[in-house]
C-alpha positions, 0 to 999 in steps of 0.5 A, a space after each residue: 837485603 840484610 843479614 837478618 833477611 839471610 838469617 830468616 831463610 837460612 834458619 829454615 834449613 835443617 841443622 842451621 844455627 845462629 852463631 858468631 865468627 870473628 866476633 860477627 854474627 854467623 850462620 853455622 851448620 854442625 858447628 861449621 861456618 855457613 856464612 858470616 857478616 863481615 865487620 862492615 855490616 853490609 857484606 856476607 862472607 861466603 866460603 867454598 866459592 872456587 877462585 875461578 868462579 869468584 873471578 867470573 862473579 867479580 868481573 860480571 857483577 862487581 857491585 855485588 861480588 868482590 874480595 879483599 887482599 885478605 881473601 885473595 888466596 882463599 875460596 871465599 867471595 864477599 857479597 854486598 847485601 845492600 846491592 843484592 837480593 835473595 835470588 842471588 844469595 840463596 843458591 850460594 848458601 844452599 850449595 854451601 849448606 849441602 856440603 856441610 849438612 848431614 846426609 839425613 838432613 839433606 834427604 829430609 830437606 829434599 823430600 820436604 819432610 
């Protein structure tokens, strides 16, 4: 999986737009970061993953999920795109999207409008 693969499905959701964050490609919802490509070009930075959930993910699937010392104190997980697939990435982004999207956008998406 690549960032372009992530872009293709995420840009089909209401209010998702291309952007940049810290000089790297990012996806944003209403000007807030949904996720961004890390400087290594292979890792997706995904905010709003609680630290206890992140710990479980890293322990159970360390080839896919990890974090660096920089992110240790933040509810963020890093996902190695080259080691994962859409079925793993999409639920994290969908949950984050639901927290950022407007009520109208969520309702339209849920009804398939």
